[in-house]
N, C-alpha and C positions, 0 to 999 in steps of 0.2 A: 039739816045738812051743813057740814063744815064749810064756812065761807072764807074765801081769800080774795081780798080786793087788791087788784094789781094796778099800780099807777106808774105811768111813764114820766120820767123827770126831764125829758127832752134832751137835745144834744148841746144846748148852750148853757148860759148862766140864768140867774133868777129873773132877769128882765124879760126873758123869752118864755117863762113859764105862764101858762094860762091862769087867770085869776081863780077859776073854779078848782083847778088842781092844787093851787097854793092853799086855798081854804081847807081842802080835804086833808092835806098833809099836816096843816096846823092843828086840825081837830083830831087827828088819828091818835088813839090811845095805845094801841099795840102796833107800832110801826117798825118794820124790818126793811133793811135795804141790802141789796146784793153786795154793794161796795160803797164805802163812805167817800171814796175818791171821785167826787163829782162836784162841779162848781155850785150847783143848786144847794146841795147838802152843806157845803162849806158856809154859804151865806145864811142858810136857815139855822145852822147851829149857832151862829152869832146872835140870832133872834131868840134862842132858847129852845129850839126844837129838839126833842129827845127821841132817839131812835137806836136800834141795835143793828149792827152790820154783820155780815157773814165773812168779813175779810179773813178772820182767823182760819176759816175752812180752807182757804187757798194755801195756807202754809202747811196743811196736812198732806197734800197730794202733789205728785209730780206732773200730773196731767189734768186738763180741764174737765174731761168727761166725768170723773168721779166727784169733782167739786160741784158741778151743776146738779148732779143726781142727789148729792147729800143735802144741798140747799133745798131742793124741792121736797125731799123726804122730811126734812126738819120743819118746813112750813106746814106740811100735811099734819104732822104731830101737833104743832102749835094750834092749828085750826080746830083740833078736837076740844080745846079748852075754851074756844070762843072765836069770833071773827078776828082776822088779822089783816093788816094793810102791808102790802109788799111793794116797795118802790125800786124801779130798775132804770138804768140810763136809757135815754132815747125813747123809742116807742116799744111797748111790751111785746109786740108781735113782729119786730124786726131784729133779727140776729140776736135773739135772747133765748138761749137753750133752756134755762131754768123754767121759763114760761111754757115752753113746749112740753117739758116733763109734766107740768101741772095740768096742761090741757089733756094729756093722755090719762092722767089720774081722774080728771073730770069725766071723761068718756067712760071710765071704768066705774063711775058712781062713787068715787071716794071724796069728792069735794064739789063745791059750786064756786065758779069764778066770776068776778066782775072786773072787766078790763077797760081802762080808759086813759086818756091824757097823754101828753108828751109827743111832740113832733119827733119823727125819726131823724137820725143824723143825715139821712139821704137828702132831705130837702135842703139842708144847709150845705151839703157837699156839692149838690148840683149848682147851687147858687155861687158858691165859692169858686168852682172850676169853670163856670159859665158853659155847662154842657146840657144838652137836651136828651133826656133818657129815651125819648122815642126813637133815637138813632140806634138803640140797642145797647144794653149794658148788662154786666154780670156783677153780682155781689157775692163774694166768696169769703170763707173763713180762712184766714191766714194760717191757722194752726193745723188744718186738715186739707190744705190746698193741694191739688194734683194738676200737673202741667197739661196732661192730655185732656182735661176738661175746660181749659181756658180757650176762649174764642178770640183770636188775635185781631179780628176786624170789628170788635166791639169795645166800648168803654168798660174797663175792669176796675172795680172798687174792692180793695182788700181790707177787711176789718180784722180785729183781734191782733193788730200789730202794736204791742204794748211795751216792748223793750228791745234791746239790741239783739238778743238771741232770736226772738220771733221775727225780727226784721231780717236777720241773717238766713233763717230757714226759708222765708218767703223769697228772698233774693236768689237762693240756690235753685228753688223750684222754677222761678221765672226764667232763669238763665238756661234752663233746659230747652226753652223755645225762643227767647228773645236775645238779641245781641247784647254783649256786655255793656256797651255804651248807650243802650236804649234809654231815653229820658223817662223818668218816673217822678211823680209829684207826691211829696209827703204833706198831707193836710192835717193840721192840728187845731183842735177846738173850733171847728167850722161853725160859723154863724155867731160866735161870741165876740166879745171885745178883744179876746186873746187870739183870734183867728190868725193862723200863719200858714203860708204855702211856700214850700221849698222844693224846687225841681233839681234833681241830681241824676247823674248817670246811674244805671241800674247797679253797677258793681260797687257804688258808694252808698247804697241804700242803708246798710247797717252801720254806716259811719256818720250818719246825720246827727246833729247836735241834740235835737229834741224829739224823742219818741216816748209817748206815754199812752195811757189807756184812752185818750181822746184822739189818737192818731188813726188816720185812714190813709192807705197808699193807693194812688191813682195811676193806672197804666193806660195811656191813650191808645186808640186803635192804630194798628200798623197799616198805614195807607199804602205803602210801597209793597208790591207783590214780592220783591226780593227779600223783604223782611219776614215774609210769611211762608218761606219755603219748607218749614217744618210742620206745616198744617196739612192734614189730609185733604181738606177742601181745596187748598191751593193746587195740589197735584191733580186733583180731579178736574179743576177748572182749566189747567194747562192741557190736559188730554182732550177735554171738550173743545178747547180753542183749536187744537191741531186738527180735529175732525170737523170743524165748522166750515162753512163756505169761505170764510176769510182765512182759513188755516192752511195746512200743508197739503199739496196735491197728493203726495205719496200716502199720507195717513188717511186721507179721505177715500182713497181707492181700496184700502185694505178690507178684507173680510175675515170671518173666523177661519176659513179654509186657507187663505193666503198667509195668515200669521202662524199657522201650525209649525213650520220648520223653525221659526224664530224662538218659539217657546221651548222647543226641544233643545235648541242650541244654547239658550240662556240657562236652562236647567243644568246642562252639562258643564258650562263654565262655572256655575255656582258650586257644583260638586267638586270641580278641580280646586277652587279656592278653599273649600272646606278641607279637602285632602291635604292641601299645602299649609293649612292652619294660618292663613293670611287674613287677619280680621278686617283690614281695610278693604281687601278684595272681596271678602264675604259681604260686607256692607254694600259695596258697589254692585256686585252681582245680584244680591237680593233686590236692589232697586231695579235692575234690568228685568228680573222676573216679574216684579210688581208692575212694571210698565206694561208687560204683556197682559196681565190680568186686568188692569184698568182699561187697556185698549179693547179687549173683548167685552168688558162691561159697557163701555161707551158705544160699541157697535150694537150691542143688544138694546141699549136705550134709544139710539138713533133709529133702529128698526122697529121700535115699539113693542118688543117682545119681553124684555126684562131690563132692569137697571141694577146698579151696584147695591142698592138697599135689598133687593131680592136675593142677591148673592150672600150678603151678610146675614140676612134672616135665615136662609137655608142652612148655612154652615153653623151658625150659632145654635139654632134649634137642634141640629144633629149632635153637636158636642154636648149639649145639656142632656139630650135624650140618651146618648150612649155612655154617659158618665154618671149613672145614678148613684154611685158611691161618693161622688163629689157634690152633686146638686140635689140628691134625695137622701133617703135613709138606708140605702143598701150598703152592706158591709162586705169588703173583699179582703182576701188574705194574699197579698202579693200581686205582682204584675201579670203573672200567668192567669190568674182568675179574672183580672181586668180584660185581658185579651179574649178569654172565653166568653165573658159577658157581652163584650163588644160584638163578637160573631153571632151570638144568640139573638141580640137585639137587631142586628143587621138582617138576619134571616127572617125575623118577624116583619120588618119593614118592607122587604122586597118580596114580591109574589114568587111562589115556587115555580121552577122550570123543569123541563124534562132532562136537562143536562147539568152535571156538576161544573162543567166548564163555561157555563153562561157567565158573561161579563168579565171573563178572564183575558180576553184578547186585548192587546195593546197595539193600536195601529202604528204607533211611532217606533216600535221595536219588536222585531220577530224573535229576538233573543229573550226579551222579557215575557212575551207571549208563551214561548216554549217553557220557560221556567215556571210561569203561573200554571200552565196546564199540568205539568208533571207534579208540582207541589200539591195541587188540588187532588189529583188522582191518588197520590201517595197517602192522603188522609183517609182514604177508604180501603187502603191495603194494596193498591195496584202499584207495587214497587218491589225492588229487591230488599232483602232483609238487611243488607249492608252494602258498602261501596264496592266490594269485590265483584258482586254481580254486575254492576254498572261497568266496571273495568273489562270484564269478560265480554260484555255486549259491545263495548267500544272496539276491542280487538276484532270481533266478528264483523262489525260494520266497516272497519278499516280495510279488511281483506276484501269484502264485497265491493267496496269503492275502487280498490286497486284492480279488481277483476273487470269492472265496468270500464275503467279507464283504458284497459288493454283491448277489450273486445266489444264494449257496449256502445249504444247510441248516446248522443248528447243528452237526450231526455232521461235515459236511464242513469247516466253519469250524474246528472243534476239531482235525480231522486236519491241516489246513494249518498251523495255529498250531504244532502239534507238530513238523512238518517244519521250520518256520522256526527254532524254538528248537534243534532238533537240529543245524541248520547253524551256528547261532551257537556251539554247543559245539565243533563241528569247527574253527571259526575260532580259538577259544580254545586248542585243542590245538596248532595250528600256531605259536602264539606262546608256548607253554609257560605258559599261564595256567590257574588252577583256576576253572572256572565256579562251583563250589560256594562257594569262598571269595569270588569276586566278588559272588555273590548275598548272602552273609553281610554283606559290607562295604556293599553297596548298601542293605540293610535297616537296618543300623546307622546309616548316614548319614541315611537318611530319618527314622528315629526321632529322631535328635538334632536335625535341622533343624526337623522338625514340632513337636518339643518347644519349640523357641525360638518358633515361631509361636504355639503355645498360650500361652506365657508373655506374649508381647506382647498377645495378645487379652485375657488375664486382667488385664493392667495397664491396658487400655483400658476398653471397655464390658463386657467379660466375656462377650460373646455373638457367636459366629461369624456369625450371620445378619445382623448389622449392619455387616459388612465386605464389600467387593466382592472378587472374585478378584484384581483388580489390587493392592489394598491388602495382601491376604494374601501375594501374590507378592513384594511389597516386603519384607515380614518375612522371607520365605524367602531372598531375595537377601542380606539383611543377615546372616542366619545363615551363608550361604556365605562371605561376606567375613570374618566373624569367625573361621571355621574356617581359612581360608587364613592369617590372621594368627597362628593358634595360640592364640586367646583362648577 
């Protein structure tokens, strides 16, 4: 079996290297190192130690991933000629990707590994910073760091910060969550005689004087809740506090049922912001919608029926299940086939019912319910071939409504009005228009224009009764004209 003996050089200088590791390095006949840029190797070279580094491989690639893979592949080839010794900074099993590649090769039966030696840089970092890891910490690779995976209430150690560019990339990622002036500490050569700690504001991270391959960046926990407002868990804790015995009486009294009108209202306000293409308003209104979702999830948790994790599990599983072309090996040709697959998968998930209209009712909107019913019925051919049939039906229903208004009872008038509105919804469907959104826009337009009328009245006598309908209508038309001009 091809043997690769992996030795850790530790995080400091030669004085920190265990004696046994020192002897094995001195005796090694075929010694390879990931990089020669390490204090231990500098001192051992002065003692006559001969080794081969892989530094030249770094020059061949623009990213680290292929570098580490090539080093591992090269070691596997070298081991076919006999045992080799491979030395890496720190501990071989801490933040050392080349070793992880070799471990995978060992599992595949391609080599046999012996791993030993070298304290990791973590021990020295904890000592230098005077922090206890039991409080919770994250070790992240600065080259592939993602802000949404950072836990702001833990100690964060960022490795692989080796030059100004990598420091700049880490800074930009951190600034997605942390304030620009948040204090971060640059730790260089921790545990060695050259150990140095420099605390700077986050925005100055990439301007620090000394950043090299012995650098680790430390981000302390954000103790102040106001500094963690971009954390999902912070928002969740805010909602939990509002619902707690020490929280807000109004929030504690809410139920799923009492919150229903608010969710509908916030959804409409979001639609308005989207229609107006106001990004700031969209962000704000999305937050209001999210508030409703978190409140419902907290009510579920307080009642012992479900919690936010159940909501996340349900929707994540559904998205994966209904997108086999993304998460599996199914192939699709365009969005139409995606929709077709979605409906087919949905039909398999839900038990069959006696009616096509099952689950199409929307309690919050009779217009949407009507639209859903007619759309579902149209899929099985229960509709006119074109919009002309719907228009003819509208004229028929309009006449029947007029007849009932002249001679019928209130009940019959209401019935015919419903038929008339139902037909209008069908016309909207033929033209792919949302009757719900149309009504939202009409209400919004009326409110805006009537607000202008109120303003004109207030600027005049201040009393509606002193104006004729014709005069009020002039104000209305003026509002229409201003709206068309975009004023």
